[in-house]
MIMI-315239 format. One record per residue (C-alpha): residue in one letter; x, y, z. Coordinates in steps of 0.001 Angstrom, whole numbers, plus 524288, in hexadecimal, padded with zeros to 5 digits. Each point is the difference from the previous one (the first is absolute). Layout:
BEGIN
{"A",{X,Y,Z}};
...
% end
This chain:
BEGIN
{"M",{80001,8000C,7FFED}};
{"T",{80535,80CC2,7FCA4}};
{"D",{800D6,80C67,8084B}};
{"E",{7F51F,805F6,7F6DE}};
{"T",{7F5CF,7F611,80377}};
{"L",{80312,7FFF0,80E74}};
{"Q",{7F4A9,80250,809DB}};
{"Q",{8019E,80AFF,80870}};
{"G",{7F933,80080,80E54}};
{"P",{7F710,80B70,80475}};
{"I",{80BA2,80879,8053B}};
{"H",{80BE5,7FD22,7F852}};
{"A",{802E0,80D86,7FFA2}};
{"V",{8009A,800A9,80E82}};
{"H",{80B22,7F58F,7FF04}};
{"V",{806BB,80905,7F6E4}};
{"E",{80003,80A5E,80831}};
{"L",{80627,7F8C8,80AC1}};
{"G",{80A3C,7FB1A,7F798}};
{"A",{7FD25,7F21C,7FD72}};
{"T",{8063D,7F7B3,7F832}};
{"F",{7F6B3,7F812,7F5B6}};
{"A",{80076,7F217,7FA84}};
{"P",{7F5A5,7F875,7F801}};
{"F",{7F92E,7F501,80988}};
{"G",{7F437,7F712,7FC70}};
{"G",{7FE62,809D7,7F5D9}};
{"W",{7FFE8,80BFF,806CE}};
{"E",{8096B,80B3A,80266}};
{"M",{80392,7FE83,80F46}};
{"P",{807F8,808AC,808C9}};
{"V",{80CF1,7F6F7,803DA}};
{"Q",{805CB,808E4,80868}};
{"Y",{8015E,80E38,80612}};
{"A",{80A39,802EA,80A04}};
{"G",{80549,7F166,7FC59}};
{"T",{7FB71,7F259,80378}};
{"V",{808E7,7FE0E,80C72}};
{"A",{7FB2A,80AD7,8053D}};
{"E",{7F212,7FEB7,7FD2E}};
{"H",{801E9,7F03F,803FE}};
{"T",{80431,805F7,80C8D}};
{"A",{7F660,80983,8042F}};
{"V",{7F626,7F49D,7FD50}};
{"R",{806A6,7F73E,80942}};
{"T",{8018A,80B89,80990}};
{"T",{7F6FA,80B8B,7FE14}};
{"V",{7F601,7FF22,7F644}};
{"G",{7FF79,800D3,7F0BF}};
{"V",{7F434,801F0,7F63C}};
{"F",{7FEA6,7F8B7,7F336}};
{"D",{7F8FC,803A6,7F3ED}};
{"V",{7FB87,7F25B,7FB93}};
{"S",{7F3D2,80508,7F935}};
{"H",{803CA,7F79E,7F440}};
{"L",{7FB13,7F48D,80768}};
{"G",{7F268,7FA0E,7FA25}};
{"K",{7F443,80245,80797}};
{"A",{7F1BD,7F8E3,7FA9A}};
{"T",{7F2F6,7FCF7,80699}};
{"V",{7F85B,7F4B2,8010F}};
{"R",{7F204,8025E,8027D}};
{"G",{7F2D7,7F771,80073}};
{"A",{7F853,7F824,8087E}};
{"A",{809B1,7F6EC,806FA}};
{"A",{80CEF,80646,7F8D2}};
{"A",{807F8,7FBA2,80CB8}};
{"A",{7FBDE,7F1B6,7FC93}};
{"F",{80271,8028B,7F170}};
{"V",{80E3E,803A0,802B6}};
{"N",{802A6,7F68A,809BB}};
{"A",{7FD27,7F550,7F668}};
{"A",{808C7,805EC,7F7FC}};
{"L",{80C32,803D9,807E5}};
{"T",{80962,7F8C6,808EA}};
{"N",{7FF35,80611,80DB5}};
{"D",{7F234,7FD9B,8072F}};
{"L",{7F832,80C27,80100}};
{"G",{7F807,7F87A,80A79}};
{"R",{80B8E,8026B,80829}};
{"V",{7FD15,80DAC,8006A}};
{"G",{7F519,80A5F,7FEEE}};
{"P",{7FB1B,80CD7,7FF27}};
{"G",{80A18,80923,801C4}};
{"K",{80CCA,7F7FC,7FDB9}};
{"A",{808D8,7FC5E,7F4CE}};
{"Q",{80682,7F4AF,7FD31}};
{"Y",{80A74,7FC5B,7F61E}};
{"T",{7FB5C,7F5E3,7F5CA}};
{"L",{8059D,7F9EF,7F210}};
{"C",{7F8F8,80000,7F3D1}};
{"C",{805FE,7F21C,7FB5C}};
{"T",{7FDDC,7F897,7F122}};
{"E",{7FA75,7F27C,801D5}};
{"Q",{80D92,7FA5F,7FE8E}};
{"G",{8033C,80724,80D03}};
{"G",{80800,80AB7,7FBAC}};
{"V",{7FD52,80DBF,80408}};
{"I",{7F996,80A21,7F71A}};
{"D",{80324,80A58,80AC6}};
{"D",{8002E,80247,80E75}};
{"L",{7F73F,80A72,80539}};
{"I",{7F9FB,8055E,80BE7}};
{"A",{7F0ED,7FE33,80103}};
{"Y",{7F6B6,80905,80877}};
{"Y",{7F45F,7FAF9,80575}};
{"V",{7F661,80CF7,7FF83}};
{"S",{7F43A,7F570,80121}};
{"D",{7FAA6,7F354,7FC2F}};
{"D",{7FB48,807BB,7F390}};
{"E",{80C2E,8076C,7FB97}};
{"I",{80E8D,7FBD0,800EF}};
{"F",{80A33,80A91,7FCAE}};
{"L",{80D68,7FAC1,7F934}};
{"V",{80CDE,80514,7FE30}};
{"P",{807B1,7F8A7,7F6BB}};
{"N",{80E34,80251,7F9A8}};
{"A",{7FF64,80B3D,7F59B}};
{"A",{803FC,7F805,7F613}};
{"N",{7F5AB,7F3B0,80295}};
{"T",{7F41F,807F9,802AF}};
{"A",{7FB58,7FDAB,7F318}};
{"A",{8020B,7F012,800DD}};
{"V",{7F9E3,7FEC7,80E19}};
{"V",{7F2AE,807A5,7FB1E}};
{"A",{800B8,7F8F5,7F39D}};
{"Q",{80116,7F294,80690}};
{"L",{7F386,80647,80B39}};
{"R",{7F717,80376,7F5BC}};
{"K",{802B1,7F3A3,7F739}};
{"A",{7FAA1,7F94E,80CB3}};
{"A",{7F687,80848,805BA}};
{"P",{7F1BD,7FB25,800F1}};
{"E",{7F521,80996,7FC37}};
{"G",{7FD3D,80ACC,80965}};
{"I",{80F81,80292,802C7}};
{"T",{807F9,80AC2,7FA19}};
{"I",{80DFE,80082,8019D}};
{"T",{803BF,81082,7FA33}};
{"D",{80C73,80221,7FEF2}};
{"E",{803AF,80D2E,806F7}};
{"H",{80F48,80086,7FDC6}};
{"R",{7FF6B,80FA4,7FE3D}};
{"E",{7F37A,8023A,80AAC}};
{"Y",{809C5,7FDF2,80CAE}};
{"A",{80DE0,805F5,80289}};
{"V",{8077A,7F725,80B53}};
{"F",{809EA,8062F,806FF}};
{"A",{8084F,7F763,80BFC}};
{"V",{804BC,80642,80C2C}};
{"Q",{80885,7F751,804EB}};
{"G",{8083B,7FF24,80DC0}};
{"P",{8018A,801D9,80E35}};
{"K",{7F903,80DCD,7FE05}};
{"S",{7F72B,7FC45,7F6BA}};
{"A",{7F347,800E1,80B15}};
{"E",{80647,80DD5,802B4}};
{"V",{7FE1F,80344,7F24F}};
{"L",{7F200,7FC5A,7FD6D}};
{"A",{7FB7A,8040A,80D8F}};
{"A",{80420,80EA8,7FDE0}};
{"L",{7F82F,80024,7F42F}};
{"G",{7F42E,7F998,806C9}};
{"L",{80054,7F2B1,7FA3A}};
{"P",{7FD68,7F437,80730}};
{"T",{80B34,7F950,805A1}};
{"D",{7F95D,7F64D,80B2A}};
{"M",{7FE6B,7F2EF,7F6CF}};
{"E",{80555,7F322,80014}};
{"Y",{8088A,7FB3D,7F682}};
{"M",{7F820,7FD20,7F34E}};
{"A",{7F560,807F8,803A8}};
{"F",{7FB42,80C02,7F7BE}};
{"A",{7F631,80BFD,8036C}};
{"D",{7FACF,809DD,7F6B0}};
{"A",{801FD,80D07,805F7}};
{"E",{800FC,80E24,7FA21}};
{"W",{80A02,80A50,80044}};
{"D",{7FD86,80EC5,7FBC0}};
{"G",{7F186,7FAB4,7FA58}};
{"R",{808A5,7F66A,7F7A5}};
{"P",{7FC3D,7F182,8016C}};
{"V",{80C33,7F5E9,803FF}};
{"R",{7FFF4,7F2A2,80199}};
{"V",{809D6,7FCB6,80A4A}};
{"C",{80585,7F26F,800CE}};
{"R",{80AA0,7FB9F,80B8C}};
{"T",{80993,7F7A7,7F60B}};
{"G",{80C0D,8024B,7F70A}};
{"Y",{80B30,7FA3E,7F9B3}};
{"T",{80B7D,80493,808C8}};
{"G",{7FF12,7F7CD,80C56}};
{"E",{7FD4D,80C17,806E3}};
{"H",{7F4F2,805A4,8088E}};
{"G",{7F816,806E7,7F41C}};
{"Y",{7F3EE,8032D,7F87A}};
{"E",{7FA8F,7FFBC,7F104}};
{"L",{7F705,80C2F,7FCAF}};
{"L",{7F700,7FEE3,7F540}};
{"P",{7FA59,80E72,7FBFC}};
{"R",{7F9F4,80256,7F3B1}};
{"W",{80898,80368,7F568}};
{"A",{7F995,80DEB,7FDDF}};
{"D",{805A2,801F1,80F5D}};
{"A",{80CDC,7F8CB,7FDFB}};
{"E",{80728,80C20,800AF}};
{"A",{7FB51,806EE,80A53}};
{"V",{800D1,7F33B,807E2}};
{"F",{80D3D,7FDA5,7FE26}};
{"R",{80714,80E98,801BF}};
{"A",{7F77A,7FE35,80EAD}};
{"L",{806D9,7F2A7,8025A}};
{"A",{80C27,80573,7FA72}};
{"A",{7FFAC,80BF4,808A4}};
{"Q",{7FE83,7F7C6,80D14}};
{"V",{808D4,7F537,7FB27}};
{"E",{80B18,80AB1,7FFFF}};
{"A",{7FB42,80697,80D01}};
{"A",{8019D,7F1F9,8055A}};
{"G",{80DCD,7FF21,7FAE6}};
{"G",{7FDB1,7F7B2,7F4EE}};
{"Q",{7FF31,80171,7F14B}};
{"P",{7F910,7FB8C,7F15B}};
{"A",{8065A,7F1A8,7FC72}};
{"G",{7FEBA,7FA2F,7F348}};
{"L",{7FFBC,7F2AC,7F9F3}};
{"G",{80E2B,7FEEC,80312}};
{"A",{7FF0F,7FF15,80EED}};
{"R",{7F388,7F9D6,7FCA4}};
{"D",{806E9,7F4FD,7FAE5}};
{"T",{80B7D,7FF91,80A97}};
{"L",{7F5A8,7FFA8,80ACD}};
{"R",{7F6A7,7F594,7FA48}};
{"T",{80D20,7F8E0,7FCF1}};
{"E",{804FB,7FD8C,80CF1}};
{"M",{7F289,7FC9D,80433}};
{"G",{7FEF8,7F629,7F624}};
{"Y",{7F3B6,8047E,7FB55}};
{"P",{7FDBD,7FA6F,7F1F7}};
{"L",{7FF6C,807F1,7F31D}};
{"H",{7F831,7FC7C,7F697}};
{"G",{806A1,7FC78,7F4C4}};
{"H",{80BDC,7FAF0,80770}};
{"E",{7FC63,7F7F2,80B37}};
{"L",{7F2F4,7FEF9,7FADE}};
{"S",{7FA7E,7FD5E,7F21A}};
{"P",{7F860,7F5C1,7F818}};
{"E",{80CCE,7F650,8009D}};
{"I",{800DB,80370,80E5D}};
{"S",{7F618,7F98C,8087C}};
{"P",{7FCC9,80618,80EF0}};
{"V",{80418,7F234,80632}};
{"Q",{80E28,80163,7F75C}};
{"A",{7FF71,80F7C,805E9}};
{"R",{7FC73,7FAC5,80DEB}};
{"A",{7F2E0,8074A,7FE66}};
{"G",{7F8C0,7F4ED,80432}};
{"W",{7FC29,809A3,80CD5}};
{"A",{7F775,80729,7F4B0}};
{"V",{7F854,7F3F4,7FADE}};
{"G",{7F4F2,7FB49,80657}};
{"W",{800DF,7F1EB,7FF41}};
{"K",{7F32C,7FB85,806E1}};
{"K",{7F7C3,80818,7F60B}};
{"P",{7F7BB,7F7A4,7F778}};
{"E",{8057E,8072F,7F3D2}};
{"F",{808DE,80975,7FA3A}};
{"W",{80721,80257,7F2D3}};
{"G",{80B37,7F552,7FF51}};
{"K",{7FC2F,7F9BA,80BEC}};
{"A",{80145,7F1F9,7FB6A}};
{"A",{80D54,802DC,7F9F4}};
{"L",{805B9,8078B,80C08}};
{"E",{7FAA9,7F2F7,808E0}};
{"Q",{8066E,7F880,7F8E6}};
{"E",{80E57,80696,7FFD5}};
{"K",{7FDFE,801DD,80E36}};
{"S",{7FBE4,7F0FE,80287}};
{"A",{80DD6,7FD20,7F70D}};
{"G",{80863,80A66,80472}};
{"P",{8048D,80B16,7F770}};
{"R",{80BBD,7FF41,7F6EF}};
{"R",{806D6,80CBA,804B8}};
{"I",{7FD26,8075A,80BBC}};
{"L",{801B4,80FFC,80312}};
{"L",{80A00,8009C,80A81}};
{"G",{809A7,80CB0,80206}};
{"L",{80DF9,801AC,7FDC9}};
{"K",{80914,809D8,806CB}};
{"A",{80CC9,802AF,7FA2B}};
{"L",{80D7A,7FE16,80810}};
{"D",{8088A,80583,7F6E7}};
{"R",{7FF0E,80BAF,7F8C7}};
{"G",{7F763,802A3,7F4A1}};
{"V",{7F32D,80390,7FC05}};
{"L",{7F44D,7F51E,7FD54}};
{"R",{7F7C9,800F9,7F57A}};
{"Q",{7F375,7F94E,7F85A}};
{"G",{80321,7F4B7,7F8B0}};
{"Q",{80C4F,7FC3A,803B7}};
{"T",{80589,7F13A,801B8}};
{"V",{7FFA6,7FAF2,80D52}};
{"L",{80B37,7F54C,80143}};
{"R",{80409,7F4FB,80A7E}};
{"G",{80D06,7FB89,7FC0A}};
{"E",{80010,80061,7F1AB}};
{"E",{7EFAE,7FCE8,7FF34}};
{"A",{7F6E1,8092F,7FCBF}};
{"V",{7F6E5,7FFC3,80BCC}};
{"G",{7F60A,809C1,7FC8E}};
{"E",{7FFBE,80DE3,7FAF9}};
{"T",{7FCFE,80D9E,80676}};
{"T",{7F3A6,80764,7FFE9}};
{"S",{8023C,80CD9,802E5}};
{"G",{80CDA,80512,80706}};
{"T",{8046B,80E0B,80629}};
{"F",{80983,805BA,80918}};
{"S",{7F9EC,8004D,80D7B}};
{"P",{80182,80E2C,805E0}};
{"S",{7FB99,7F9A1,80CDD}};
{"L",{809D2,7F447,7FFCE}};
{"K",{80B37,8077F,7F885}};
{"V",{801CF,7F4A4,7F858}};
{"G",{7FA39,7F7CE,7F361}};
{"I",{7F2B8,7F93F,8013C}};
{"A",{7F714,7F920,7F64F}};
{"L",{7F409,7F653,7FF2B}};
{"A",{80301,7F46C,7F843}};
{"L",{7F720,7F482,7FA94}};
{"L",{808AE,7F393,80532}};
{"N",{7FF00,7F2E2,7FBC8}};
{"T",{7F779,7F5EB,80B33}};
{"D",{8095A,7F4B9,7FAD6}};
{"A",{80DAC,808A5,802B1}};
{"G",{7FB32,7FD71,80FA6}};
{"L",{80349,80EDD,803F8}};
{"E",{7FE0A,804A0,80CE0}};
{"P",{801C1,80DD3,80604}};
{"G",{80E8E,800B0,805CE}};
{"D",{804FB,7F90A,7F3AD}};
{"E",{80A40,80592,7F62B}};
{"V",{7FDF7,80238,7F250}};
{"T",{80411,809A2,7F57F}};
{"V",{7FBD9,808A9,7F6E9}};
{"D",{80606,8012E,7F27B}};
{"V",{80037,80FE6,7FE23}};
{"R",{8035F,801CB,7F299}};
{"G",{80AA5,7F659,80102}};
{"R",{8040C,8025E,80E60}};
{"R",{7FC84,7F6D2,80A4D}};
{"V",{7FB58,806C9,80B72}};
{"R",{7FD3C,7F6FE,80C09}};
{"A",{7F37E,80212,804B2}};
{"E",{7F745,7F957,80CFD}};
{"V",{7F347,7F9EB,7FEFB}};
{"V",{7F718,80717,80787}};
{"R",{7EF1E,7FF23,80365}};
{"P",{7FB68,80D9D,7FE6D}};
{"P",{7FDD0,809F4,803C6}};
{"F",{80DC9,80575,80212}};
{"V",{7FACD,80AA8,808E0}};
{"T",{7F686,8002D,80B73}};
{"P",{7F276,803FF,7FB4A}};
{"H",{7F8B8,80AE7,806BD}};
{"T",{7F34E,7FF13,7F9F8}};
{"S",{7F7BC,7FC25,80B54}};
% end
């Protein structure tokens, strides 16, 4: 996709004003960094940061028993939650691959609000529309709402300063107002820190973001781009679709079985995933922590001796640990366990790494 065809979010001009550098992501032109990825990462871990992730998709499923329909399609069990709660879930193929991972907001039995990944929104909407019975409508609302993530130890302080709700359980949400503008606030995020994701209307995005950014700055934090979002989520071992999850990488392989309602009577891909779980996956997601100098990246071969035993799916320099880290799909027949040592082929140079079970740093989400 060329720069000319990249989509822009509702506050692109604000990012330009803040001196952001941009890169294409999921078909959108996105801010990668402002002051620098390490500084932004550190702000989120120690104070607070605000991300614009308005490229994320939004879709609403409405109609009689909409929740039951979604529950029969997506992997996680909506029966475990109810109105006012959100849930991480997966949209799978019948072969058990992952079309997308997304957040489902349980508004009511007759309304489920979905937040899929930017590049996969159309595919998720199409799958749901194809399967929807009469009376159920699926509306693509990609450009109806913005999404801002306020993450870090002082995130509640930032929201409270704007009169927005903060006292809610992890993965709970509330519909509120700021300055007469509706804002949906959810206690979740993608960083491993205490945080919130806010969904104002697209037309209200600039006013809401400027108010958040002012309070973030007052709390000692700063805006953060996708560079810091990636280092933060990698430290937590959170999957990114196209890396740790894909139509070729199942939730069983990605250690995302906790997001599968195994006892539900049906969901897309149920038979294939049950079979893979019973037989055992041929590969499994684990972490790697470099023991030598070197930055690990996606697509590098993992070796034990001279035998290739897997491949990295994501890799970065960890600002928290000051070493290279990676997520990798490792062959289960290699019998690797946390604490074992492997090497990673980094452009022809062998970098020693320890196998670990993510997260790499302690989460503070709840």
